[in-house]
C-alpha positions in Angstrom: 0.0 0.0 0.0 2.8 2.4 0.9 4.4 1.9 -2.5 1.1 2.8 -4.2 0.9 6.0 -2.1 4.4 7.0 -2.9 3.8 6.5 -6.7 0.6 8.6 -6.4 2.5 11.3 -4.6 5.3 11.3 -7.2 2.7 11.6 -10.0 0.9 14.4 -8.2 4.1 16.4 -7.7 5.1 15.9 -11.3 1.7 17.1 -12.4 2.1 20.2 -10.3 5.5 20.9 -11.7 4.3 20.5 -15.3 1.4 22.8 -14.6 3.7 25.4 -13.0 6.1 25.2 -16.0 3.3 25.9 -18.5 3.0 29.5 -17.3 5.6 32.2 -18.1 6.1 34.4 -15.0 8.6 37.2 -15.1 12.0 36.3 -13.6 12.6 37.4 -10.0 15.7 38.4 -8.2 15.0 36.4 -5.1 14.4 32.7 -4.4 11.4 31.1 -2.8 10.1 27.7 -2.0 6.7 26.3 -1.9 5.0 23.3 -0.3 1.8 21.5 -0.9 0.7 20.7 2.6 3.4 18.3 3.7 7.1 18.3 4.4 9.9 16.0 3.7 12.3 15.1 6.4 15.0 17.7 6.4 12.7 19.6 3.9 14.9 22.7 3.8 18.5 23.1 2.9 20.9 25.7 4.2 19.4 28.9 3.1 22.4 31.1 2.8 23.8 32.7 -0.3 27.0 32.3 -2.3 28.6 34.8 -4.7 26.4 35.0 -7.7 23.0 34.0 -6.3 20.8 32.9 -3.5 19.4 29.5 -2.6 16.1 28.7 -1.3 15.2 25.9 1.1 13.4 23.7 -1.3 10.2 21.8 -0.9 8.4 18.5 -1.4 6.3 19.7 -4.3 6.5 21.7 -7.6 8.1 25.1 -8.2 7.2 28.2 -10.2 10.3 28.5 -12.5 9.9 30.1 -15.9 9.4 27.6 -18.6 12.7 26.1 -19.7 14.5 26.8 -16.4 13.7 23.5 -14.8 16.1 20.7 -14.5 14.9 17.1 -13.8 17.0 15.2 -11.2 16.9 11.5 -11.7 19.0 8.4 -11.5 22.6 9.4 -12.4 21.6 12.4 -14.6 20.3 16.0 -14.7 18.1 16.8 -17.7 19.1 19.1 -19.3 22.7 18.7 -18.2 23.5 22.3 -19.4 21.2 25.2 -19.0 21.8 28.8 -20.2 20.0 31.6 -18.5 20.3 35.4 -17.9 21.3 37.2 -14.7 18.4 37.4 -12.3 16.6 34.2 -13.5 15.8 31.3 -11.3 16.5 27.6 -11.9 14.4 24.9 -10.3 15.7 21.4 -9.9 12.9 18.8 -9.6 13.6 15.4 -8.1 11.9 12.8 -10.4 13.6 9.6 -9.0 16.0 8.5 -6.4 18.0 10.3 -3.7 20.3 13.1 -4.9 21.9 16.5 -4.2 22.6 19.6 -6.3 26.0 20.6 -5.1 28.1 23.4 -6.6 31.5 22.2 -7.9 34.9 23.9 -7.9 35.2 23.4 -11.7 33.3 22.0 -14.6 33.9 18.3 -15.0 34.9 17.7 -11.4 33.1 16.3 -8.4 34.7 18.6 -5.8 32.4 20.5 -3.5 32.9 24.3 -3.7 33.4 25.9 -0.2 30.5 28.3 0.3 28.8 27.1 -2.9 25.1 26.2 -3.2 23.9 22.8 -2.0 20.4 21.4 -1.9 21.3 18.9 0.7 20.4 15.2 0.3 16.7 14.5 -0.6 14.5 11.9 -2.2 11.6 12.2 -4.5 9.5 14.4 -4.4 11.6 17.5 -3.8 12.5 20.8 -5.5 15.4 23.1 -5.0 15.5 26.7 -6.4 18.3 29.2 -6.9 18.4 32.6 -8.4 21.6 33.5 -10.2 22.5 37.2 -9.6 25.9 37.3 -11.4 27.1 36.1 -14.8 29.4 33.1 -14.9 29.6 29.3 -15.2 28.1 27.4 -12.2 29.0 23.6 -12.4 27.3 21.2 -10.0 27.1 17.5 -9.3 25.4 14.9 -7.1 27.3 14.4 -3.9 25.3 11.3 -2.8 27.1 8.0 -2.6 28.8 7.2 -5.9 26.6 9.2 -8.2 29.5 11.4 -9.1 33.2 10.7 -8.5 36.2 12.1 -10.3 36.5 8.7 -12.0 32.9 8.0 -13.1 31.8 11.7 -13.6 28.3 10.3 -13.8 25.9 12.9 -12.5 27.0 16.5 -13.4 25.4 19.6 -14.7 26.2 23.2 -15.4 24.3 26.5 -15.4 25.7 29.2 -17.7 24.5 32.7 -16.7 24.7 35.4 -19.3 24.6 39.2 -18.5 
């Protein structure tokens, strides 16, 4: 029975995300998170900011990112793996399967955690993490959960390119 409820919750969260992505709200310069009546254990990440943007806590349901600024987080991949946005736009990562993190890397193509960088914390499905990028640059990230990304396998990596 619990497996059926989990599958239903995942389907509902995905439906909410798809509905939210069908609208085209104006980009904002701050981050926010939303919840749909429940919370996941550890349902918020460290809220601080790093140079170039601010992170929100995250939630256990869909987000309100502008269409095209959503990254699906699933088994050993981020889809799309590379996303190009403009300064002030928000990216929403949506967990669609498994347990993962979105952790800023020291350099593209590495699985080394950047000190002071953004980090969603470890979460399972359903969950979302949002971050607004306030400075141009290249922001590589990876999954810091178990062996999802090592400097040998380089399995689960992504990058956000922020244009002026």
